[in-house]
C-alpha positions as CSV (number, residue, x, y, z in Angstrom):
1,M,26.9,15.7,-39.6
2,K,23.8,17.7,-39.5
3,R,21.6,13.9,-40.4
4,T,23.7,12.0,-37.2
5,M,23.1,14.8,-35.2
6,K,19.8,14.7,-35.8
7,I,19.5,10.7,-35.2
8,M,21.3,11.2,-31.9
9,L,18.6,13.6,-31.0
10,S,16.0,11.4,-31.9
11,A,17.4,8.7,-30.6
12,L,18.0,10.1,-26.6
13,L,14.1,11.5,-27.1
14,I,13.0,7.8,-28.2
15,V,14.9,7.3,-25.0
16,S,13.7,9.8,-22.6
17,L,10.0,8.5,-23.4
18,L,10.5,5.4,-22.7
19,A,12.1,6.6,-19.6
20,C,9.2,8.6,-18.8
21,L,6.8,5.8,-19.8
22,V,8.2,2.6,-18.2
23,A,8.6,5.4,-14.8
24,C,4.9,6.1,-14.6
25,G,4.3,2.6,-15.4
26,G,6.0,1.3,-12.2
27,S,4.3,4.0,-10.1
28,S,1.2,2.1,-8.2
29,K,-2.5,2.6,-8.1
30,G,-3.1,1.1,-5.2
31,P,-1.6,-0.7,-1.7
32,S,-0.7,-3.9,-3.1
33,G,1.6,-6.1,-1.4
34,K,1.9,-7.0,2.1
35,Y,1.6,-4.6,5.5
36,T,2.4,-5.0,9.1
37,L,1.4,-3.2,11.8
38,V,3.3,-0.5,12.8
39,S,1.8,1.6,14.7
40,M,-1.9,1.7,17.2
41,E,-3.5,4.4,18.3
42,S,-6.8,4.9,20.5
43,D,-7.8,6.9,23.7
44,G,-5.1,9.4,22.9
45,M,-2.6,6.7,23.8
46,T,-0.3,5.2,21.2
47,I,1.7,2.2,21.0
48,E,4.3,1.3,18.6
49,G,6.9,-1.5,17.2
50,D,8.1,-3.4,19.5
51,T,5.5,-2.8,22.2
52,L,3.0,-3.9,19.9
53,K,5.3,-7.7,19.2
54,S,5.9,-8.1,23.2
55,L,1.9,-7.8,23.3
56,G,1.6,-10.1,20.9
57,M,-0.4,-7.4,18.5
58,E,1.0,-9.6,15.4
59,V,-1.4,-7.9,12.3
60,T,-0.4,-8.4,8.6
61,I,-2.8,-7.3,5.7
62,E,-1.9,-8.5,2.5
63,F,-3.8,-6.5,-1.0
64,N,-3.6,-8.7,-3.5
65,A,-4.0,-7.0,-7.7
66,D,-7.6,-8.0,-8.2
67,G,-8.7,-6.7,-5.3
68,T,-8.5,-9.6,-3.0
69,G,-6.7,-10.2,0.0
70,T,-6.1,-11.3,3.5
71,I,-5.4,-9.9,7.1
72,D,-4.4,-12.0,9.4
73,F,-5.3,-10.8,13.0
74,M,-2.9,-13.0,15.6
75,G,-2.7,-15.8,13.5
76,D,-6.8,-15.2,12.7
77,S,-7.0,-15.0,9.2
78,E,-10.4,-13.3,7.2
79,D,-10.5,-12.8,3.5
80,F,-11.8,-9.5,1.8
81,T,-11.9,-7.7,-0.9
82,W,-11.2,-3.8,-1.3
83,K,-11.5,-1.4,-4.2
84,D,-11.6,2.5,-3.2
85,G,-10.5,3.4,-0.6
86,K,-13.0,0.1,0.9
87,M,-12.3,-2.7,2.4
88,I,-15.1,-5.6,2.1
89,S,-15.9,-8.1,4.5
90,D,-19.2,-10.1,5.5
91,G,-21.0,-6.8,3.6
92,E,-19.0,-4.8,6.1
93,E,-17.3,-1.8,4.8
94,L,-13.8,-0.3,6.3
95,P,-11.6,2.6,4.7
96,F,-8.5,2.8,4.4
97,D,-5.9,5.5,3.3
98,F,-3.1,4.8,0.7
99,S,0.1,6.4,1.2
100,G,3.6,5.3,-0.6
101,D,4.1,2.2,1.3
102,T,2.1,2.8,3.9
103,V,-1.4,2.3,4.6
104,T,-4.4,3.8,7.5
105,I,-6.9,2.3,8.7
106,E,-9.2,4.9,11.1
107,Q,-12.4,4.1,12.9
108,D,-14.3,4.5,16.0
109,G,-11.2,6.6,17.5
110,A,-9.1,4.5,16.4
111,K,-6.1,4.5,14.7
112,M,-3.8,1.4,12.5
113,V,-0.8,2.0,10.7
114,F,0.7,-0.4,8.7
115,K,4.2,-0.5,6.2
116,K,5.6,-2.1,3.5
């Protein structure tokens, strides 16, 4: 009986450790994926969702796991690289914040929020 209990406890411990490792490994270290513009703020005015679409402001950003990406701004695409919270294109850097399924870009008093 003691031997069976030890084996069951050992098995339970191993399964618990594996579950923890899988959960830790599954967390994203970066923004990999495709994000769509959901709100834009400038000069104290916020434009969101359907209003953006009605104005033709369809913007997507795709971050690839290899540190490259593409931004599509109303049909015009531009490639970039990204690292350490910065998108880099043609030698210029644009900082971004990544949290969960949201990417936020703020520059010159304007703020754009993208959701996965």
